C-alpha atoms as a printed R data frame, in Angstrom:
   type eleno elety resid chain resno       x       y      z
1  ATOM     1    CA   UNK     A     1 117.705 114.953 62.652
2  ATOM     2    CA   UNK     A     2 121.088 115.039 61.001
3  ATOM     3    CA   UNK     A     3 121.777 117.226 57.997
4  ATOM     4    CA   UNK     A     4 124.893 117.252 55.840
5  ATOM     5    CA   UNK     A     5 125.660 120.827 54.792
6  ATOM     6    CA   UNK     A     6 127.908 121.030 51.718
7  ATOM     7    CA   UNK     A     7 129.577 123.966 49.969
8  ATOM     8    CA   UNK     A     8 128.195 124.350 46.417
9  ATOM     9    CA   UNK     A     9 130.795 126.773 45.071
10 ATOM    10    CA   UNK     A    10 134.236 127.954 46.094
11 ATOM    11    CA   UNK     A    11 134.760 131.443 47.500
12 ATOM    12    CA   UNK     A    12 137.629 133.493 48.901
13 ATOM    13    CA   UNK     A    13 136.834 136.503 51.065
14 ATOM    14    CA   UNK     A    14 138.491 138.244 54.014
15 ATOM    15    CA   UNK     A    15 141.490 135.928 53.859
16 ATOM    16    CA   UNK     A    16 139.317 132.823 54.280
17 ATOM    17    CA   UNK     A    17 138.644 130.206 51.633
18 ATOM    18    CA   UNK     A    18 135.890 127.641 51.212
19 ATOM    19    CA   UNK     A    19 136.065 124.958 48.555
20 ATOM    20    CA   UNK     A    20 133.266 123.229 46.696
21 ATOM    21    CA   UNK     A    21 132.577 119.873 48.368
22 ATOM    22    CA   UNK     A    22 133.529 120.831 51.930
23 ATOM    23    CA   UNK     A    23 130.844 119.471 54.238
24 ATOM    24    CA   UNK     A    24 129.813 119.337 57.874
25 ATOM    25    CA   UNK     A    25 127.107 117.375 59.682
26 ATOM    26    CA   UNK     A    26 124.656 119.303 61.858
27 ATOM    27    CA   UNK     A    27 122.288 117.759 64.403
28 ATOM    28    CA   UNK     A    28 119.056 119.676 64.937
29 ATOM    29    CA   UNK     A    29 115.554 119.157 66.302
30 ATOM    30    CA   UNK     A    30 114.122 121.352 63.567
31 ATOM    31    CA   UNK     A    31 112.588 119.815 60.462
32 ATOM    32    CA   UNK     A    32 113.418 122.854 58.349
33 ATOM    33    CA   UNK     A    33 116.615 123.637 56.459
34 ATOM    34    CA   UNK     A    34 119.412 124.239 59.032
35 ATOM    35    CA   UNK     A    35 121.039 126.846 56.779
36 ATOM    36    CA   UNK     A    36 117.977 129.001 57.375
37 ATOM    37    CA   UNK     A    37 116.738 127.825 60.796
38 ATOM    38    CA   UNK     A    38 120.006 127.012 62.606
39 ATOM    39    CA   UNK     A    39 122.654 129.327 61.188
40 ATOM    40    CA   UNK     A    40 124.626 129.432 64.436
41 ATOM    41    CA   UNK     A    41 124.964 125.629 64.503
42 ATOM    42    CA   UNK     A    42 126.113 125.524 60.872
43 ATOM    43    CA   UNK     A    43 128.656 128.302 61.486
44 ATOM    44    CA   UNK     A    44 129.936 126.533 64.621
45 ATOM    45    CA   UNK     A    45 130.364 123.270 62.696
46 ATOM    46    CA   UNK     A    46 132.459 124.953 59.978
47 ATOM    47    CA   UNK     A    47 134.581 126.616 62.662
48 ATOM    48    CA   UNK     A    48 135.036 123.354 64.559
49 ATOM    49    CA   UNK     A    49 135.889 121.176 61.528
50 ATOM    50    CA   UNK     A    50 137.749 123.599 59.228
51 ATOM    51    CA   UNK     A    51 138.586 126.628 61.371
52 ATOM    52    CA   UNK     A    52 136.643 128.801 58.927
53 ATOM    53    CA   UNK     A    53 134.293 131.594 59.935
54 ATOM    54    CA   UNK     A    54 131.609 130.989 57.317
55 ATOM    55    CA   UNK     A    55 129.904 134.256 58.337
56 ATOM    56    CA   UNK     A    56 133.076 136.214 57.599
57 ATOM    57    CA   UNK     A    57 133.293 134.542 54.187
58 ATOM    58    CA   UNK     A    58 129.715 135.671 53.553
59 ATOM    59    CA   UNK     A    59 128.642 132.191 52.537
60 ATOM    60    CA   UNK     A    60 126.122 131.264 55.222
61 ATOM    61    CA   UNK     A    61 123.240 131.099 52.767
62 ATOM    62    CA   UNK     A    62 121.540 128.695 50.415
63 ATOM    63    CA   UNK     A    63 123.358 130.381 47.528
64 ATOM    64    CA   UNK     A    64 126.637 128.803 48.702
65 ATOM    65    CA   UNK     A    65 125.467 125.888 50.868
66 ATOM    66    CA   UNK     A    66 123.210 122.901 50.328
67 ATOM    67    CA   UNK     A    67 121.620 120.845 53.134
68 ATOM    68    CA   UNK     A    68 120.527 117.221 52.781
69 ATOM    69    CA   UNK     A    69 118.870 115.208 55.529
70 ATOM    70    CA   UNK     A    70 120.912 112.078 56.229
71 ATOM    71    CA   UNK     A    71 119.335 110.794 59.409
């Protein structure tokens, strides 16, 4: 399954910035929310696409990210 994970609100922490609307696509075999079930894959996607350590920003949670199944 493919999920699109999108930033819901901007945040600046530890010299890193995420902006509302940034998104990455994550492929997973799990049927549950990848923000909860596949945190490592979501973090790797943000690092690969934007060069941002989403863990360091403290935004690897459903409070800052939204996941929608797209495939």
